[in-house]
PLY file of the C-alpha trace (Angstrom):
ply
format ascii 1.0
element vertex 341
property float x
property float y
property float z
element edge 340
property int vertex1
property int vertex2
end_header
114.13 98.34 84.14
117.06 95.92 84.56
120.11 96.78 86.66
122.37 97.43 83.66
119.95 99.90 82.12
119.33 101.54 85.48
123.09 102.02 86.00
123.44 103.49 82.52
120.57 105.90 83.22
122.22 106.96 86.47
125.61 107.51 84.82
124.08 110.22 82.65
124.19 112.63 85.59
127.94 112.12 85.91
128.62 112.30 82.18
126.45 115.20 81.02
128.48 118.46 80.83
127.70 120.81 83.71
128.37 124.23 85.21
128.56 124.99 88.94
128.27 128.51 90.34
128.06 127.98 94.10
130.65 125.68 95.62
133.04 126.49 98.45
136.63 125.33 98.12
136.96 124.70 101.84
133.74 122.67 101.85
134.68 120.61 98.80
137.93 119.08 100.11
137.89 115.33 99.40
137.84 113.48 102.72
141.11 111.65 102.04
142.83 114.98 101.39
141.44 116.54 104.57
142.52 113.50 106.57
146.03 113.90 105.15
146.06 117.53 106.34
144.85 116.47 109.79
147.74 114.01 110.02
150.15 116.65 108.75
149.31 118.82 111.75
149.47 116.17 114.44
146.20 114.30 114.01
142.96 114.32 115.99
142.01 111.34 118.19
138.34 111.89 117.38
138.95 111.12 113.68
141.23 108.05 113.54
140.34 107.29 109.92
138.60 108.69 106.84
135.37 106.83 107.55
134.99 108.45 110.99
135.90 111.83 109.46
133.01 111.52 107.01
130.62 110.75 109.87
131.63 114.00 111.57
129.93 115.99 108.82
126.34 115.46 109.90
124.27 118.29 111.34
120.90 119.05 112.82
120.97 122.78 112.01
122.95 125.61 110.42
124.87 126.72 113.57
126.10 123.16 114.05
127.35 123.16 110.46
129.26 126.40 111.12
130.93 124.75 114.13
132.21 121.91 111.97
133.28 124.36 109.27
135.49 126.16 111.79
136.87 122.87 113.15
137.91 121.79 109.65
139.55 125.13 108.86
142.14 124.70 111.61
143.91 122.22 109.34
144.46 124.78 106.60
147.53 126.63 107.85
149.93 127.22 104.99
149.56 128.52 101.45
150.69 125.14 100.12
147.68 123.53 101.83
145.42 125.59 99.58
147.28 124.54 96.45
146.90 120.93 97.58
143.12 121.12 98.15
142.54 123.25 95.05
144.10 120.66 92.77
142.20 117.72 94.28
138.91 119.62 94.36
139.29 120.58 90.70
140.04 116.95 89.81
136.90 115.85 91.63
134.82 118.41 89.75
136.35 117.56 86.39
135.52 113.92 87.12
131.84 114.93 87.14
132.30 116.63 83.75
131.91 120.08 85.27
133.38 122.23 82.50
133.11 125.62 84.18
132.85 126.58 87.85
132.80 129.70 89.98
134.38 128.64 93.25
134.15 130.51 96.54
137.11 130.73 98.87
137.39 132.57 102.18
140.77 134.33 102.36
139.92 136.53 105.35
139.36 133.48 107.54
143.02 132.63 107.07
144.51 136.12 106.89
143.53 136.37 110.55
145.77 133.34 111.11
148.79 134.96 109.47
148.36 134.03 105.81
148.52 136.58 103.03
145.61 137.12 100.60
147.94 137.28 97.63
149.99 134.18 98.50
146.88 132.18 99.35
145.18 133.16 96.07
148.30 132.33 94.05
148.42 128.89 95.67
144.76 128.22 94.87
145.22 129.26 91.26
148.36 127.14 90.94
146.42 124.12 92.20
143.56 124.68 89.77
145.98 125.12 86.86
147.21 121.54 87.25
143.83 120.18 86.15
142.76 120.09 82.51
139.21 120.13 81.24
137.72 122.64 83.67
137.78 126.44 83.75
137.44 128.03 87.20
136.71 131.58 88.30
137.27 132.55 91.93
134.81 134.38 94.18
136.15 135.69 97.47
133.64 134.97 100.20
133.84 137.79 102.72
132.78 136.74 106.21
129.94 138.65 107.86
131.18 137.77 111.32
134.41 139.72 110.76
132.62 143.02 110.13
132.92 145.38 107.14
136.05 147.18 108.35
138.09 143.99 108.50
136.71 142.76 105.21
137.60 146.06 103.55
141.25 145.13 104.15
140.60 141.80 102.45
139.03 143.59 99.50
142.12 145.77 99.12
144.26 142.64 98.91
141.91 141.06 96.39
142.33 144.02 94.08
145.96 142.99 93.67
145.10 139.44 92.54
142.28 140.09 90.07
144.59 138.86 87.31
144.56 135.44 88.98
140.94 134.99 88.00
139.24 136.51 91.05
136.04 137.62 89.39
133.76 138.54 92.28
132.97 138.70 95.96
130.26 137.25 98.13
129.27 137.41 101.76
128.95 134.29 103.90
129.08 133.39 107.55
126.33 133.58 110.16
123.51 135.19 108.19
121.08 134.89 111.11
123.36 137.04 113.32
124.91 139.49 110.86
122.50 141.13 108.38
123.69 142.55 105.03
123.13 146.29 105.63
126.53 147.14 107.20
128.29 145.83 104.08
126.52 148.18 101.67
129.48 150.53 101.16
131.87 147.60 100.85
129.80 146.23 97.97
129.82 149.64 96.30
133.62 149.66 96.54
133.86 146.13 95.13
131.78 147.12 92.11
134.00 150.16 91.53
136.99 147.78 91.47
135.31 145.75 88.75
134.21 142.77 90.82
130.90 141.00 90.36
128.85 140.69 93.56
126.94 137.79 95.08
125.38 137.40 98.53
124.36 134.43 100.64
120.82 135.13 101.79
117.59 133.35 102.60
119.30 130.34 104.13
119.67 130.78 107.89
117.49 133.93 107.80
114.19 134.71 106.11
112.91 136.65 103.14
113.97 140.04 104.52
117.59 138.95 104.25
117.06 138.40 100.52
115.35 141.77 100.13
118.33 143.45 101.80
120.77 141.58 99.57
119.07 142.74 96.38
118.09 146.26 97.48
120.98 147.30 99.71
123.86 145.25 98.36
122.49 145.11 94.81
123.67 141.52 94.53
123.73 140.17 90.98
123.00 136.65 92.20
121.71 135.24 95.47
123.38 132.28 97.10
120.58 129.93 98.21
117.58 132.28 98.46
115.55 129.32 99.67
113.39 131.23 102.12
112.44 133.85 99.55
109.53 131.51 98.94
108.01 132.88 102.16
107.26 136.21 100.40
105.25 136.11 97.18
106.13 139.71 96.32
109.82 138.87 96.61
109.45 135.84 94.34
107.77 138.03 91.72
110.53 140.64 92.10
113.27 138.04 91.58
111.51 136.73 88.48
110.83 140.17 87.01
114.38 141.42 87.55
115.99 138.14 86.47
118.05 137.82 89.65
119.32 134.24 89.72
119.12 132.02 92.78
122.11 129.71 93.19
120.14 126.94 94.85
121.80 124.14 96.83
119.03 121.66 97.63
120.90 118.98 99.60
122.78 121.62 101.58
119.41 122.96 102.71
118.30 119.48 103.73
121.52 118.75 105.64
121.37 121.99 107.63
117.64 121.75 108.33
116.53 124.71 106.20
114.03 122.29 104.65
112.87 119.04 106.19
113.30 116.80 103.16
114.24 117.21 99.53
110.69 116.61 98.29
109.64 119.75 100.21
112.34 121.97 98.71
110.83 125.00 96.92
113.11 124.77 93.87
110.31 123.68 91.54
108.04 126.45 92.80
110.71 129.01 91.96
111.17 127.55 88.46
107.40 127.58 87.85
107.26 131.21 89.04
109.79 132.19 86.37
112.74 132.77 88.70
116.16 132.05 87.22
117.43 129.01 89.12
120.79 127.25 89.07
121.66 124.01 90.88
124.80 123.67 92.97
126.43 121.52 95.65
127.60 124.26 98.10
129.90 122.25 100.41
129.69 118.83 98.77
132.13 116.87 100.94
130.52 118.25 104.09
127.02 117.42 102.85
127.67 113.99 101.27
126.69 115.22 97.82
128.03 116.31 94.44
126.63 118.31 91.54
125.89 115.08 89.69
124.07 113.76 92.76
122.06 116.97 93.11
120.64 116.49 89.63
120.14 112.77 90.18
118.08 113.46 93.30
116.07 116.22 91.63
114.88 113.65 89.12
114.21 110.95 91.69
112.74 112.99 94.56
111.31 116.10 92.88
110.17 114.79 89.51
112.44 116.89 87.30
112.68 115.51 83.77
115.91 115.25 81.78
114.68 118.13 79.62
114.15 120.27 82.73
117.59 119.35 84.05
119.20 120.35 80.75
117.35 123.68 81.03
118.76 124.17 84.54
122.28 123.50 83.25
121.82 126.06 80.49
120.47 128.52 83.09
123.73 128.12 84.99
125.70 129.05 81.89
123.51 132.10 81.37
123.72 133.15 85.05
127.50 132.78 85.15
129.88 135.71 85.03
131.48 134.57 81.81
131.59 137.07 78.93
128.57 136.86 76.62
130.42 135.29 73.71
131.92 132.62 76.01
128.44 131.78 77.32
127.15 131.27 73.80
130.12 129.09 72.87
129.79 126.98 76.02
126.05 126.44 75.50
126.74 125.33 71.90
129.49 123.02 73.14
127.12 121.43 75.66
124.33 120.91 73.12
126.78 119.24 70.75
128.14 116.89 73.43
127.24 113.23 72.77
125.95 112.85 76.34
123.70 115.92 76.24
120.63 114.35 74.68
120.86 110.86 76.20
0 1
1 2
2 3
3 4
4 5
5 6
6 7
7 8
8 9
9 10
10 11
11 12
12 13
13 14
14 15
15 16
16 17
17 18
18 19
19 20
20 21
21 22
22 23
23 24
24 25
25 26
26 27
27 28
28 29
29 30
30 31
31 32
32 33
33 34
34 35
35 36
36 37
37 38
38 39
39 40
40 41
41 42
42 43
43 44
44 45
45 46
46 47
47 48
48 49
49 50
50 51
51 52
52 53
53 54
54 55
55 56
56 57
57 58
58 59
59 60
60 61
61 62
62 63
63 64
64 65
65 66
66 67
67 68
68 69
69 70
70 71
71 72
72 73
73 74
74 75
75 76
76 77
77 78
78 79
79 80
80 81
81 82
82 83
83 84
84 85
85 86
86 87
87 88
88 89
89 90
90 91
91 92
92 93
93 94
94 95
95 96
96 97
97 98
98 99
99 100
100 101
101 102
102 103
103 104
104 105
105 106
106 107
107 108
108 109
109 110
110 111
111 112
112 113
113 114
114 115
115 116
116 117
117 118
118 119
119 120
120 121
121 122
122 123
123 124
124 125
125 126
126 127
127 128
128 129
129 130
130 131
131 132
132 133
133 134
134 135
135 136
136 137
137 138
138 139
139 140
140 141
141 142
142 143
143 144
144 145
145 146
146 147
147 148
148 149
149 150
150 151
151 152
152 153
153 154
154 155
155 156
156 157
157 158
158 159
159 160
160 161
161 162
162 163
163 164
164 165
165 166
166 167
167 168
168 169
169 170
170 171
171 172
172 173
173 174
174 175
175 176
176 177
177 178
178 179
179 180
180 181
181 182
182 183
183 184
184 185
185 186
186 187
187 188
188 189
189 190
190 191
191 192
192 193
193 194
194 195
195 196
196 197
197 198
198 199
199 200
200 201
201 202
202 203
203 204
204 205
205 206
206 207
207 208
208 209
209 210
210 211
211 212
212 213
213 214
214 215
215 216
216 217
217 218
218 219
219 220
220 221
221 222
222 223
223 224
224 225
225 226
226 227
227 228
228 229
229 230
230 231
231 232
232 233
233 234
234 235
235 236
236 237
237 238
238 239
239 240
240 241
241 242
242 243
243 244
244 245
245 246
246 247
247 248
248 249
249 250
250 251
251 252
252 253
253 254
254 255
255 256
256 257
257 258
258 259
259 260
260 261
261 262
262 263
263 264
264 265
265 266
266 267
267 268
268 269
269 270
270 271
271 272
272 273
273 274
274 275
275 276
276 277
277 278
278 279
279 280
280 281
281 282
282 283
283 284
284 285
285 286
286 287
287 288
288 289
289 290
290 291
291 292
292 293
293 294
294 295
295 296
296 297
297 298
298 299
299 300
300 301
301 302
302 303
303 304
304 305
305 306
306 307
307 308
308 309
309 310
310 311
311 312
312 313
313 314
314 315
315 316
316 317
317 318
318 319
319 320
320 321
321 322
322 323
323 324
324 325
325 326
326 327
327 328
328 329
329 330
330 331
331 332
332 333
333 334
334 335
335 336
336 337
337 338
338 339
339 340
């Protein structure tokens, strides 16, 4: 294959229409935008330029990733900062031809620093609204480390901004230290308010964490779920009950959940009949993108273009869009000139 043809083949991953269901706003900030925020708040001698900033986002394990996540968050201090990153993140996603996304954001992390859930959410929505060509639903990622009582206050604030496209909640943070069980009542309350529910599980902790997410929290989708592969009964349960896994392969490699992409269990889940979607998680912290995730699945894991198109359609089906919107979006994708290339 000559270089021109190879480049054209690679561009397909950028051009094919896509859906993303598991991406964190605060982990998707383009590096140039984050560097601008760092300078806004006085700079950091350890990151004199954007190139050095990018090098900072390399990790040996999940706890080290959490440390860098917290370091980065200190440069998000005002509501206008969230409008700024929301716009640039949406532009980056639209540039990959992502037509629909469900984006996590973590309001409680910043409420503790004096921001208001409502003002922060309004700023995020205002930023997204400046970008054409992409529809975005918001999922509030409640933080395990804060405890259910604190996050209940966040949930009360979220109820007031549902009309800004907040469609669900999730639970993130240090999974290996804070199991799901204490949040059971909080999830019940969220459902009563009309929110969809997701849960990070099976990333920094094992299969039992996934069991607890589906049995105790009754999560509609599982964020990651990678280590569910350790329990055959759980894999069969996920397949039988059609509980989607929002898988983030390169995230798992970067944080050491799996050693290398070729060892990732994503294909084993697909072959077992589990509903699987592909996502980038924290793309600018993991040197990836949704287009790159699919590109690497073909190159490293042997996924065919037909299988990748099936994964994209699975993401539409697993989304929290209304049924008629799912059908229309799937038809739109199939009719796209880049779909069958």
